[in-house]
C-alpha positions as CSV (number, residue, x, y, z in Angstrom):
1,M,139.4,98.8,46.4
2,R,140.9,96.2,44.0
3,R,143.5,95.1,46.6
4,A,143.5,92.5,49.4
5,G,140.3,94.1,50.9
6,L,138.3,93.4,47.8
7,F,139.9,89.8,47.7
8,L,137.8,89.1,50.9
9,A,134.7,90.7,49.3
10,I,135.0,88.5,46.3
11,L,135.1,85.4,48.5
12,V,131.9,86.3,50.3
13,L,130.1,88.1,47.4
14,G,131.1,85.2,45.2
15,S,128.2,83.4,46.7
16,F,125.9,85.8,44.7
17,A,127.9,85.6,41.5
18,S,126.0,82.7,40.2
19,G,122.9,80.7,41.0
20,Q,122.8,77.1,41.9
21,E,120.0,74.8,40.6
22,T,117.7,73.1,43.1
23,P,115.4,70.3,42.3
24,Q,112.2,72.0,43.6
25,P,112.5,75.7,44.3
26,A,111.1,76.4,47.7
27,S,108.5,79.1,47.9
28,I,109.4,82.0,50.0
29,P,107.0,83.7,52.4
30,T,106.3,87.3,52.0
31,V,106.0,90.2,54.4
32,P,105.1,93.8,53.8
33,A,107.7,95.3,51.6
34,N,108.3,98.4,53.6
35,T,108.4,98.8,57.5
36,S,109.4,101.6,59.8
37,T,112.1,101.0,62.2
38,A,109.5,100.5,65.0
39,Q,107.2,98.2,63.0
40,E,107.4,94.6,62.8
41,P,105.9,92.2,60.2
42,A,102.1,91.5,60.9
43,A,102.9,87.8,61.5
44,P,106.2,85.9,62.4
45,V,108.3,84.9,59.5
46,T,110.5,81.8,59.3
47,L,112.6,80.4,56.4
48,T,113.6,76.7,55.9
49,G,116.9,75.6,54.9
50,D,115.6,75.0,51.3
51,Q,113.8,78.4,51.3
52,I,117.2,80.1,52.4
53,K,119.2,78.4,49.4
54,E,116.3,79.3,47.0
55,L,116.4,82.9,48.2
56,I,120.2,83.1,47.8
57,R,119.9,81.4,44.4
58,E,117.3,84.0,43.2
59,A,119.6,86.9,44.5
60,A,122.5,85.5,42.8
61,E,120.6,85.4,39.4
62,K,119.6,89.0,39.9
63,D,123.2,89.9,40.8
64,I,124.4,88.5,37.6
65,E,121.9,90.9,35.6
66,N,123.0,93.8,37.8
67,D,126.7,93.2,37.0
68,K,125.9,93.3,33.3
69,K,123.7,96.5,33.7
70,L,126.5,98.2,35.7
71,R,128.6,98.4,32.5
72,D,125.9,100.5,31.0
73,Y,126.3,103.2,33.7
74,T,128.7,106.1,34.4
75,Y,129.1,107.3,37.9
76,T,131.2,108.9,40.5
77,K,133.3,107.1,43.1
78,R,135.0,108.6,46.1
79,E,137.5,106.5,48.1
80,E,138.9,107.5,51.5
81,Q,141.8,105.7,53.1
82,R,142.7,106.2,56.8
83,R,146.0,104.6,58.0
84,L,146.0,103.6,61.5
85,N,148.7,103.0,64.2
86,S,149.1,100.0,66.4
87,K,146.5,101.4,68.8
88,G,143.9,101.8,66.1
89,E,144.2,105.5,66.0
90,V,144.1,107.4,62.6
91,Q,147.6,108.6,61.6
92,S,146.7,110.0,58.1
93,T,143.8,110.4,55.8
94,E,143.7,110.6,52.0
95,S,140.8,110.5,49.5
96,K,140.6,110.3,45.8
97,T,137.5,110.9,43.6
98,Y,137.1,109.2,40.2
99,E,134.7,109.6,37.2
100,V,133.9,106.2,36.0
101,M,133.1,106.4,32.2
102,V,132.4,103.9,29.5
103,L,135.0,103.6,26.7
104,Y,134.2,101.1,23.9
105,G,132.0,98.9,26.1
106,E,134.5,98.9,29.0
107,Q,134.5,101.0,32.3
108,V,137.5,103.2,33.0
109,E,138.2,105.2,36.1
110,R,139.3,108.7,35.6
111,L,140.9,110.5,38.6
112,V,139.5,114.0,39.0
113,A,140.3,114.9,42.5
114,K,142.6,114.3,45.6
115,N,141.6,115.0,49.1
116,D,138.4,116.7,47.6
117,K,140.5,119.2,45.6
118,P,140.8,119.2,41.8
119,L,143.9,117.8,40.4
120,S,146.9,120.0,39.8
121,E,147.5,121.0,36.1
122,K,150.3,118.6,36.0
123,D,148.5,115.6,37.4
124,A,145.4,116.4,35.3
125,A,147.5,116.3,32.2
126,K,149.0,112.9,33.1
127,E,145.5,111.5,33.7
128,E,144.2,112.8,30.3
129,E,147.2,111.1,28.7
130,R,146.6,107.9,30.4
131,I,142.8,107.9,29.3
132,A,143.7,108.8,25.8
133,K,146.1,105.8,25.6
134,I,143.4,103.5,26.9
135,T,140.9,105.0,24.3
136,S,143.5,104.5,21.5
137,E,144.1,100.9,22.6
138,R,140.5,100.1,22.7
139,K,139.6,101.7,19.4
140,H,142.4,100.0,17.5
141,E,142.2,96.7,19.3
142,S,142.7,93.8,16.9
143,E,140.1,91.1,16.6
144,E,142.7,88.5,17.7
145,H,143.5,90.5,20.9
146,R,139.8,91.2,21.6
147,A,139.0,87.4,21.2
148,K,141.9,86.6,23.6
149,R,140.6,89.1,26.2
150,L,137.1,87.8,26.0
151,K,138.3,84.2,26.3
152,Q,140.2,85.1,29.6
153,E,137.2,86.9,30.9
154,E,135.0,83.8,30.2
155,K,137.7,81.7,31.9
156,D,137.6,83.9,34.9
157,R,133.9,83.7,35.1
158,E,133.8,79.9,34.9
159,E,136.3,79.7,37.7
160,G,134.0,81.9,39.6
161,R,131.1,79.6,38.9
162,Q,133.1,76.6,40.1
163,F,133.9,78.5,43.4
164,V,130.4,79.5,43.9
165,S,129.2,76.0,43.6
166,E,131.0,75.1,46.8
167,V,129.6,78.0,48.9
168,S,126.5,76.3,49.9
169,D,128.5,73.3,51.1
170,A,130.9,75.4,53.0
171,Y,128.4,77.2,55.3
172,N,125.5,76.5,57.6
173,F,122.8,79.3,56.9
174,H,120.5,80.6,59.6
175,F,117.6,82.8,59.2
176,D,117.5,85.6,61.8
177,G,114.3,87.4,61.0
178,V,113.3,90.5,59.0
179,E,115.0,93.9,59.6
180,N,114.4,97.4,58.3
181,L,117.1,98.6,56.1
182,D,116.8,102.0,54.6
183,G,113.1,102.0,54.8
184,R,112.8,98.5,53.2
185,S,112.2,95.2,54.7
186,A,115.0,92.7,54.5
187,Y,115.6,89.1,55.3
188,L,118.6,88.7,57.6
189,I,120.7,85.6,56.9
190,D,123.8,84.5,58.9
191,A,126.4,82.2,57.3
192,E,128.9,80.3,59.6
193,P,131.6,78.1,58.2
194,R,130.6,74.4,58.3
195,P,133.0,72.0,60.2
196,G,134.4,69.4,58.1
197,F,134.1,71.2,54.8
198,E,136.5,69.9,52.3
199,P,137.2,72.5,49.5
200,H,137.8,71.4,45.9
201,S,138.8,74.7,44.2
202,K,141.8,76.8,45.1
203,Q,139.7,79.8,46.1
204,A,137.3,77.9,48.2
205,K,140.0,76.9,50.7
206,F,139.5,80.4,52.3
207,L,135.8,79.9,52.9
208,P,136.2,78.2,56.3
209,K,138.1,81.3,57.5
210,I,135.3,83.8,56.7
211,R,131.9,84.2,58.1
212,F,129.1,86.6,56.9
213,R,125.8,88.1,57.3
214,V,123.6,89.2,54.4
215,W,120.4,91.2,54.1
216,I,118.1,90.4,51.0
217,D,115.3,92.7,50.1
218,V,111.9,91.2,50.9
219,A,110.1,92.7,47.9
220,E,112.7,92.3,45.2
221,H,115.0,89.4,46.4
222,E,118.0,91.6,45.8
223,W,120.9,91.4,48.3
224,V,121.0,94.8,50.0
225,K,124.0,94.5,52.4
226,V,126.8,92.0,53.1
227,D,128.9,92.1,56.3
228,A,131.9,89.8,56.2
229,Q,134.5,89.1,58.7
230,C,137.9,87.2,58.6
231,I,137.8,84.7,61.5
232,D,141.4,83.3,61.0
233,T,144.6,84.4,59.3
234,I,144.4,84.0,55.4
235,S,147.6,83.6,53.5
236,V,147.7,84.8,49.9
237,G,150.4,83.2,48.0
238,L,153.6,81.7,49.7
239,F,155.1,85.1,50.6
240,L,152.7,87.6,49.1
241,A,150.4,88.6,52.0
242,R,148.8,87.5,55.2
243,I,145.4,88.9,56.2
244,H,144.8,88.9,59.8
245,K,141.9,87.7,61.9
246,G,139.5,90.6,62.3
247,T,139.6,92.0,58.9
248,Q,136.0,93.1,57.9
249,I,134.3,94.4,54.9
250,V,130.7,95.7,54.5
251,V,129.1,96.3,51.2
252,Q,125.7,98.0,50.4
253,Q,123.7,98.4,47.4
254,T,120.7,100.6,46.4
255,P,118.0,100.4,43.6
256,V,118.7,102.8,40.6
257,N,116.3,103.9,37.9
258,G,113.9,101.2,39.0
259,E,115.7,98.7,36.9
260,V,119.0,97.6,38.7
261,W,120.7,97.6,42.1
262,L,124.1,99.2,42.2
263,P,126.9,99.8,44.8
264,K,126.1,102.5,47.4
265,E,128.8,102.2,50.0
266,V,131.7,99.9,50.7
267,G,133.9,100.0,53.8
268,F,136.6,97.7,55.2
269,K,139.1,97.6,57.8
270,L,142.3,95.7,56.6
271,D,144.9,94.4,58.9
272,A,147.6,92.6,56.7
273,R,151.1,92.0,56.2
274,V,152.5,92.3,52.7
275,A,155.5,90.3,51.5
276,L,155.9,89.4,55.3
277,L,157.7,92.7,55.7
278,K,155.3,95.6,55.8
279,N,152.1,95.9,57.9
280,F,149.1,97.6,56.5
281,N,146.5,98.6,59.1
282,V,144.0,100.8,57.3
283,E,140.3,101.6,57.0
284,V,138.8,102.3,53.6
285,S,135.4,103.7,52.7
286,Q,134.0,104.1,49.3
287,S,130.8,105.9,48.1
288,F,129.1,105.7,44.7
289,K,126.7,108.4,43.4
290,D,125.6,110.2,40.1
291,Y,124.6,107.0,38.2
292,K,123.8,107.9,34.7
293,K,122.9,105.5,31.9
294,F,125.4,105.5,29.1
295,H,123.6,105.5,25.7
296,A,125.1,103.3,23.0
297,E,124.5,106.0,20.4
298,S,126.8,108.3,22.4
299,K,130.4,108.6,21.2
300,I,133.6,109.9,22.8
301,V,134.7,113.0,21.0
302,G,137.6,113.8,23.5
303,V,139.1,112.5,26.6
304,G,136.5,112.3,29.3
305,E,133.9,114.1,26.9
306,V,130.8,112.5,25.8
307,E,128.6,114.0,23.1
308,E,125.1,112.9,22.1
309,K,124.6,112.4,18.4
């Protein structure tokens, strides 16, 4: 999903990539951690503007830790892409399944199936060769190259922090009650672009063109689901792409091993024109499963093979 669709997700989910300091953290009212779909909290719950900002700040800090912990997990990712015609009808469907492994501290995707069928012998050999090349590069990476790579990663994170600092100014937040989501109670918060917002960073200029809704778990203050929508055309680069109004993305997380919240499902409908020449009208869905913690004492003994010492 690291295409234009993810770009929209980054804009929205960026609000949870880093916390914002508040002079006096506002206490957040609690409700029963679990409710059935027919059960409402025992008493009405309301959140003030300061409480909403504090809740988002806390969810942001937790998300930073989740992102770090995700790098310690292997898992399976399945992506299905459905191409649509001008009437919104499905013309073709294609799926790919990946094993996400950890190689020298970095996650790498290994393609294992297309359209739910194992790769052909030829395609499997190409994939093994690609992974072997990545493994060799990481194993023999020079200190200079590693330092340069880490410096760039830190620069990217700092730009993300600068972008995040503008999110609270870009939106008017509205508390919309408590809902049941997968058997857990979640605060529901709507974010509408604030009229008159003046962006300071390059990325923030897109915020007035996106609205989103977020569900935050009552018990753990983790964000559970984000539903974002493009409400105006977004131009990426001078002639690179135009993402049309109506593009939508929905992301869900789930608790894993009682220590971290990780991606469960991602879905987005993308209507875009690339290089002002070719239209892309697609629906993409991703699912994540089989999360397993990668132990530091493990070592790669062959391509895609992990052996415990």
